[in-house]
Each structure stands twice: as structure tokens, then as C-alpha cells.
C-alpha positions as CSV (number, residue, x, y, z in Angstrom):
1,M,18.7,7.4,-13.0
2,M,17.4,8.1,-9.4
3,R,18.3,5.5,-6.7
4,V,16.2,4.9,-3.7
5,R,16.0,2.3,-1.0
6,L,12.6,0.8,-0.7
7,A,11.7,-0.4,3.2
8,S,9.3,-3.1,1.7
9,G,9.3,-6.3,0.0
10,S,6.1,-5.5,-1.8
11,P,6.7,-6.6,-5.6
12,R,4.0,-4.2,-6.5
13,R,5.5,-1.0,-4.8
14,L,9.0,-2.4,-6.7
15,E,7.2,-2.4,-9.9
16,L,5.5,1.0,-9.4
17,L,9.3,2.7,-8.8
18,H,10.8,0.7,-11.8
19,Q,7.8,2.2,-13.8
20,L,9.3,5.9,-13.0
21,G,12.8,4.5,-14.2
22,T,14.2,4.5,-10.6
23,E,16.9,2.3,-9.4
24,V,15.6,0.4,-6.5
25,D,17.5,-1.1,-3.6
26,V,15.0,-3.5,-1.5
27,C,15.8,-3.4,2.1
28,T,13.0,-4.8,4.1
29,S,13.0,-4.1,7.9
30,N,12.0,-6.0,11.0
31,F,9.8,-3.5,12.2
32,A,6.7,-5.1,14.0
33,E,3.6,-3.4,12.7
34,V,1.4,-1.7,14.9
35,N,-2.4,-2.0,15.0
36,G,-5.0,0.1,16.3
37,N,-8.5,1.4,15.5
38,N,-7.5,4.6,13.7
39,A,-6.5,3.6,10.3
40,E,-4.7,6.8,9.3
41,K,-2.5,6.6,12.6
42,V,-1.8,3.1,11.9
43,V,-0.5,3.3,8.1
44,A,1.4,6.4,9.2
45,A,2.9,4.6,12.1
46,N,3.8,1.6,10.2
47,A,5.5,3.6,7.4
48,L,7.5,5.6,9.9
49,G,8.5,2.5,11.5
50,K,9.5,0.5,8.5
51,G,11.3,3.5,7.1
52,R,13.2,4.4,10.2
53,A,14.4,0.9,10.7
54,V,16.1,0.9,7.2
55,A,17.2,4.7,7.5
56,E,18.7,4.2,11.2
57,K,21.0,1.0,9.3
58,L,21.6,2.3,6.2
59,G,21.7,6.2,6.7
60,T,19.8,8.7,4.3
61,E,22.3,9.8,1.7
62,I,20.1,7.6,-0.6
63,P,16.3,8.4,-0.2
64,V,14.2,5.9,1.8
65,I,10.9,5.2,0.8
66,A,8.5,3.2,3.1
67,A,4.7,2.7,3.0
68,D,2.0,0.8,4.6
69,T,-1.7,0.1,3.1
70,V,-4.8,-1.1,4.5
71,V,-8.5,-1.2,3.3
72,V,-11.0,0.5,5.5
73,L,-14.8,-0.6,5.4
74,E,-16.6,2.0,7.5
75,Q,-14.5,1.7,10.6
76,E,-13.2,-1.8,10.2
77,I,-9.5,-2.1,9.0
78,L,-9.1,-5.2,6.7
79,G,-5.4,-6.1,6.3
80,K,-4.1,-9.2,4.6
81,P,-6.3,-12.3,5.0
82,A,-4.8,-15.3,6.8
83,D,-6.3,-17.9,4.1
84,R,-8.9,-18.3,1.7
85,S,-11.8,-18.5,3.9
86,E,-10.8,-15.2,5.7
87,A,-10.3,-13.8,2.0
88,A,-13.8,-14.8,1.1
89,A,-15.3,-13.1,4.2
90,M,-13.7,-9.7,3.2
91,L,-14.7,-9.8,-0.2
92,R,-18.5,-10.6,1.2
93,K,-18.1,-7.5,3.2
94,L,-17.0,-5.6,0.3
95,S,-19.4,-6.7,-2.2
96,G,-21.5,-3.9,-3.5
97,R,-20.0,-1.3,-1.1
98,M,-17.5,1.5,-1.0
99,H,-14.6,1.3,1.1
100,R,-11.2,3.4,1.4
101,V,-7.6,2.4,0.8
102,L,-5.3,4.3,2.9
103,T,-1.5,4.2,2.2
104,G,0.8,5.6,4.6
105,V,4.0,6.8,2.8
106,A,7.3,8.0,4.5
107,V,10.4,9.3,2.9
108,F,13.8,9.7,4.6
109,Y,16.6,12.0,3.0
110,N,19.5,13.7,4.6
111,D,18.3,13.1,8.1
112,R,14.9,14.7,7.2
113,E,11.6,12.6,7.3
114,L,8.1,13.2,6.0
115,V,5.1,11.2,6.2
116,E,1.6,11.5,4.6
117,V,-1.6,9.4,4.0
118,A,-3.2,9.3,0.9
119,E,-6.7,7.9,0.5
120,T,-8.7,6.4,-2.5
121,K,-12.4,5.6,-2.4
122,V,-13.1,2.3,-4.0
123,W,-16.8,0.8,-5.2
124,F,-17.1,-3.0,-5.5
125,R,-19.9,-4.2,-7.8
126,S,-22.3,-6.9,-6.1
127,L,-20.4,-10.1,-6.4
128,S,-21.9,-13.5,-6.4
129,E,-20.8,-16.6,-4.1
130,A,-19.3,-18.3,-7.2
131,E,-17.4,-15.2,-8.0
132,I,-16.1,-14.8,-4.7
133,L,-15.1,-18.4,-4.5
134,A,-13.5,-18.6,-8.0
135,Y,-11.5,-15.5,-7.2
136,T,-10.0,-16.9,-3.9
137,A,-9.1,-19.9,-5.5
138,T,-6.7,-18.1,-7.6
139,G,-4.7,-17.4,-4.6
140,E,-4.5,-13.6,-5.6
141,P,-6.1,-12.4,-2.6
142,L,-3.8,-13.8,-0.1
143,D,-1.0,-11.1,0.1
144,K,-3.1,-8.2,-0.4
145,A,-4.9,-5.9,2.0
146,G,-8.8,-6.4,1.7
147,A,-8.2,-9.6,-0.2
148,Y,-8.0,-7.9,-3.8
149,G,-5.4,-6.7,-6.1
150,I,-6.9,-4.1,-8.6
151,Q,-3.7,-4.7,-10.8
152,G,-4.8,-8.2,-11.3
153,R,-7.8,-10.4,-11.7
154,G,-9.4,-8.3,-8.7
155,A,-9.7,-5.5,-11.4
156,I,-13.1,-7.1,-12.4
157,L,-14.4,-6.6,-8.7
158,V,-14.1,-2.9,-9.0
159,E,-16.9,-0.8,-10.4
160,K,-15.1,2.6,-9.9
161,I,-12.6,4.5,-7.9
162,E,-12.2,8.1,-6.8
163,G,-8.5,9.2,-6.3
164,C,-5.1,7.7,-7.0
165,Y,-5.3,4.0,-8.7
166,N,-1.6,3.6,-7.8
167,N,-2.5,4.2,-4.2
168,V,-4.9,1.0,-4.4
169,V,-2.0,-0.8,-5.6
170,G,0.0,0.3,-2.9
171,L,2.2,3.5,-3.5
172,P,0.6,6.8,-4.5
173,L,3.0,7.9,-7.2
174,T,2.1,11.6,-7.6
175,R,1.9,12.0,-4.0
176,L,5.5,10.5,-3.4
177,Y,6.8,12.6,-6.1
178,Q,5.5,15.6,-4.3
179,M,6.9,14.5,-0.9
180,M,10.2,13.7,-2.5
181,A,10.5,17.4,-3.9
182,Q,9.3,18.7,-0.4
183,I,12.1,16.9,1.4
184,G,14.7,17.9,-0.9
185,V,15.2,14.9,-3.5
186,R,15.9,16.3,-7.0
187,G,15.5,14.5,-10.0
188,F,13.2,12.0,-8.9
């Protein structure tokens, strides 16, 4: 069984890695996330920063995986909402529209590092105010970029996607697999 270090406290990323039969050591970092206007650069920088903090502390003899996910509507980056009111505002913006989910993924192994950004397009159906309020009342949107979880109750908000489903959850597994092979990790 492959063993990796996950530089993230995300239960969804942990679950996705367990889905592959991977043994995971969760090693969160104290990296202060960066912000900016260019979503691709933001997620790549955050993934690199989180991963480097863990790699520098614990080494890279065991592969280190880090990721950062955001929702982008036109040019606006929608991170995790601060409260239910902000979650409802985000869902109103997303209602009936297409947005992009970007995940920066960084892998570190034997003093090598690689970072890439995966993109998935997501279309929301038109949502009523009652649906938005009912969903925010569940509390599910509060710890998720863009205020929804496609793997949970938020699945009913999504009309269709184009790209990797797991990317919307928080870790594009196929891209990660390819990156691990590229950086020299065998048996992942």
C-alpha cells in the first residue's frame, strides 16, 4: 500500500486518497494562504506553499501532496463563505450560471516538486430563494469553496459538469496519478 503525506486537513481530500487504497498521514501546515486576482496563480501558489511547508519540516522520502481549490465566477474568486448569509449570496450568484472550479495540486518527492492546475466547468440550475435558504440552513456550504459540496446535498444544485468530478470535490485524482508518475513515484 502506498503511503503519502497530505498537506491538508480536508476530509474530502483524505477520503479521495483512501478511495485509492492509499495510506495517508495528514500533516497540515501553517502556511498563510495568498490571495489575488489571477485564480490559476493563487491556487498554484497556495498548493506549493502548503506542500513546501510540510516537505521542509518532514522531508520528501514519503510523497507529499498539497492542494488548493477555488470557485471562479467570471473573474471573481469565491472561497469559503464566512457565514450563512455570505453562502446564500454566493449561491445566488451561481444560480443558473456556469462557473469554473480550479484546483492547484503540488507533489513533492525526493527533493523534486511539481505543480499543476486542474479546471472543471460546472453549471448550476436556476435556484429558488427557498432552495438557497434551505441548503444554507444545513450548514454544508460553510467549509466549501463557492458555498457548495457536489459530493453532498449540493449535488442537486448542479445541472452538469465538464471535466473531472473529483476536482470539484477537491482533488483531481487522475491528474494527481499522472503527476505522481511524472515525479518518479512508483506504485501510486
